[in-house]
N, C-alpha and C positions, 0 to 999 in steps of 0.2 A: 684272459682277463674279461671278467664279467662286468659290463657296463650297468651301473645301477642308478636310476633315478628315484628320488624320494618326493612324493606328492603329499604336501603337508609338512609344515615345519613348526610344530607346536610341541607339547610335552613329550610325545613318543617320537615325532618325526626328527627333532633335533638330535635326539639320543641315537636314533637308527643312522642318521647321516653320519655322526661321528664314528659309529661303529663300523659302518661300510667303508669310510675313509681309512680306517686302520687296518683293513684286511689286504694283504699282500696279493691276493688273487681277484681283488675287486677295484673298480674305478668309479668314484662317485661322480656321476655326470652333472649333477646339481639338484637344487631343491626348488620346490614351487611354494609360494607363499601368497595369500590373499591380499595383504595389506603390507605396507612399509613399516612395521612397527618395530619393537625392540628386538623381536626374535629375527626378523629380517636383517637387522643390524649385525646380530651375532653371526648369521650365515655369512655376511660380507666380511666381517672381521676374520672368519675361518678361512677366506678365500673360496667359498663355494659359489659356484655360478648359480644366479637367482633367476627364477622363471615366475611369470605372474600366471597364478592358478586360476584367475578370472580375467580373461582378456580385456574386459571393459575397464578394469581398474589399472591397467598399465599406466595411464597418465598420472596416476596418484604416486607411483614409484618415481616417474620422472620429476614431479613436482618436489619430491623429498630429496631429489638428487642421487637416487639410486639407479644404476645401470643395469638393465635386464639383458639376459641372454637369449630372451624369447618368451613364448606363451608356454602353457602346460603342454599343449600338443607337440611343440618342438621337443620339449623334455622327453615325452613319450616316444617320439621318433628317434631320438638319440640314444635310447636305452634298450638293453637286452632284457631286462626285468625292472618293473616299477614296484616299488614299496609304497603302497597307499596308506598314509598316516593321517587322513583327513578325519573330522569328526564323525561320529557314528551316524550311518544313513547315507552321508556324502559318498563314501566308498562305493556302495551299491550303485549310486547314480553314475559314478565314474567308470564302472566296468564297461559301459557301451564305448566310451573313448578308448580304452585299452583293446577291446575286441576289434574296433574299426582300423587300428594300426597292428594288430597281430602281435601285440606286446604282451608277454605273461605278466602277471601282477600278484603281489602278495597284499592282503587284506589284514585288517585288525579284528580283534575279538568283539569290538563293539558292533560289528556287522553280524546279520544273521548267518547261520551256518550255510545256507543255500547260496550264498554270494559266491562260492568257490566249490571247486570239485573235492577238496580235501581240507579238513580241520586239523591243524598241525601242532605238535609238539615234539621238540628234538628227541626227548627221552622215551616218549611212548610210541611214536609212529613215524619216524623220519622217512622210512622207505615208502610210505604211502604217498608222499609228494614227489616222488621221482618223476621227472619230466611232465608233471602237471602243468597246466597253463594258468590256473588260479587256485591259489592256497590262502587259507585264512588261519593266521596265527591266533590261537585262543586267548582269551582275555587273561590278565594278570592274575585273577584267582584261579581260573581254570588251569593256567600254566603251573602255578604253585602246587595245586592238588595233583595234577599229572606227574610232576617230578617227584612227588612224595609217594604216590600210590604205584607207579610203575615199578621200582625196585622192591616195594613191599610184596606186590604180587608175584614177582620173579622168584624172590627168595623164600617166602612164607605161604603164598597164597592168599588172597582176600576173598572173604566170604561176603562181607558188606562194610561199607564205611558210611560214617555219620558224622556230618561236619556243621557246626555253626560258625557262621562268618560275621564278624564284627567289621563292618566296612567303614573306610574313611568317607567323610562327608562330601570332600572334593579335593582336588589337588591344590596345592598352595596358591597358584594364581587364579583359582576360580572363585572369586569373591562373591559371586551371586549365588552360590549352592549352600546347602544346609544338611542337616539342621543346625541351629546355631546353639541351643541350650536344650537339647533332648536326645534321647536314643530311641529310634523308631523302627519297628519292623519293616523291612524293605526287601521283598514284598510281604505283605501280611499273610498270603497264601504260602502254603507249604506243600511241596518243597520249592525252593527258589530256582531259578534258572541254571545255577551253577552245576548242579548234579547232572542234568541232562546234557549240559556242555562237556563235562567231563567224558560222557558217553560218546561224544563224538570222536574222541581220540582213543578212549579205552572202552570199546563197546561191550566187553565182556564183564566189566565190573558193575555192581550195584552201589549206586552213591546217593544218599539222601542229604539234602542240604537245606539249611534254613539260615536267612541273613538279617542283620541288623545294621542300621546306618548311625554312626556316631559322630559328634562334633569335633573331628580332627582331620587334619590334612596329612598326617604322617604316613601310616601304612595300614594294611589290612591285618586283622588277627583272626586265625582259624584255631577253633577248639575242635579237635580230630579224636574220633573214636573209630577204630577199624577192628572188625572181627576177622582175625586170621584163621587160616586153616590149620596152621600149625601154631604151637605155643612156645615162642621164644622167650628167653629171658631179657630185661631191658638192655643190657649191655650188648646183647647181639643186635638189637635194633640201632643202638647208637653207633656201633661200628659199620653197620650197613649203610646208614646215612652219612657217615663221615667220610666213607668212601666215594661219595656222589660229589663231583666238583661244583654242582650248583645248589648244593645244600651247605649251609654253615650251621653247624651244631655248636650252639652257644655254651661255653662252659660256665659252670656256676661260679667259679673264681672270678670271672669277668665282671660280676655284679652288674650286668645289664638287665634292667627290670622292665624294659618297655621299648615302644618305637623311639622315643626321644633319644635315649642313650644308644640305640642301635644306630641311628642316623649321626650321632656325634662320634661313635666308633668308627663310622665309615669314613667321615670327614678326616679324623685323625689319621687314618690309614691311607689318606691321600686319593681317595675315591672322587672323580670328577662328579660335581654337583651333589656329593655325599650319597651317590647311588649304590644300592645294593641290588645286585643281579641275582643273588642267591636266595633261596628259601632260608629263612632264620628260624631254626627249630631250638628251643630251650632244651638243652640236654637233660637238666634236672626234671623236666615235665614228662619225659619218657618213662611210662610205667606200663606193665602188663599184668592183667588179672585174668588168669585162665588163658582164653584165646583173644581177649579184648586188649588191645593197644590203645593208649591214651597219650596225647601229646598236644603242646600248643606250637604254632608256628606263626610268624609274621611274613607278610609279602609286600615288597616295596612296589606300589602300583605303577610309579613312573618309570620303572627300570626293568623289572624281571623279564618281560617279553622282548627286550633288545637282542640278547643273544639268539633268541628263537628266530628272529626275523632274519638275521645273517644265515643261520643254518637253513632256513627255508629257501633262501636265494640259491644256496649251493645245492640243495636236494632237487631244485627244479632245473638248474642250468649246468650241472656237472655230474660226473660219475663218482664223486667223492663220497665215502661212506659216513655213516652217522658218527662213529668213533673219531674219524680223522677230522671231520668237519667241527665236532664239538670241541676237539683238542685245539684246533686252529683258532676257533673263536675265543675260547677261553685264554689262550696264550696271548693273543692280541690285545683283548680287553683288560686282562688281568684278573679273569674270573677265578674263584677259588680262595675266598676270603676264609681265613681261619685264625684262630687265637693261638699265641705262642704258649699258652699255659699247658701244662702236661694233661690235665683232665679233659682237654679238648682235642687231644691228639692221639693218634694210633702210630706205634713204631712202624717206621718205614713209608709213611704216607708222604705226599708232596711237600716240598719246601714252602715256607711262607712266601706270599706274594708281596713283592716291593712295592712301596708307595709309588703312585703315579706322578712323575714330574711335571 
């Protein structure tokens, strides 16, 4: 049993904590919070032990009537692996704490790549994290691109990928972020950081990226053009992607025209928080001209890295291989969303995932 602590209980941390608690081979030691806000209350409601991320703020928890199990150092001491889900930049500062207590840690994609020995994606480079002390799960966009490009590279070969990312302005709770009524290049310079970040997990691929920021909190949208070494027909690409448990090929029949309906679909399917752990690829967008593949996909920035964090812990702390870890994670979380409509399915593929009670 792997004892896992989660440092940071915000958008990603609360989802990672729930995912860890669902694993039969992991024990959630507890979660660290900076203040006794509504997210801390959610942790208490779930029965998670709560630790003060900033020792000087312990009195604030006491004043709010919240019992603490200790400070963040106590959480680290009690854990075999810590998953750091703190805001970007804070994780790098926390590494000294983990090193001082000889506790391996998983960091998030908001940190620079040099915070860890390995940048990680379950589908692309699981074994690179074997026995590593510090691993960085790449960002939501890089996770989505790696999941897409890895099987394409294996089956058809990838000569070059070109991706335009239309990024959400902020998460639903980030009321201070924007833009409010604009679409802006972010960054103006090309390429954006996303292509180089993909190269940290798929170093042999050439990926050029440009990014825009839009006034939405829903999801990121990727417009993808991949020049392949072979020239498959579109149906071969659809079948390949439909075989990937963390890719949802959206059938045309479903009449899902954007992120809003995707989130509604997830809620109707019983997904906690309406989370979409999978890449969502529009099946009708998949087209091949010569060796050039085109498609659109959406990535849920709040959720898609959550299964990767669970897999990263296993890669670091066990001898479980990539296929087994992915299968365990997918089964416990219910990853593998798919439509019951025939044009979104392939004969013999997995059964529909039941709604989460």
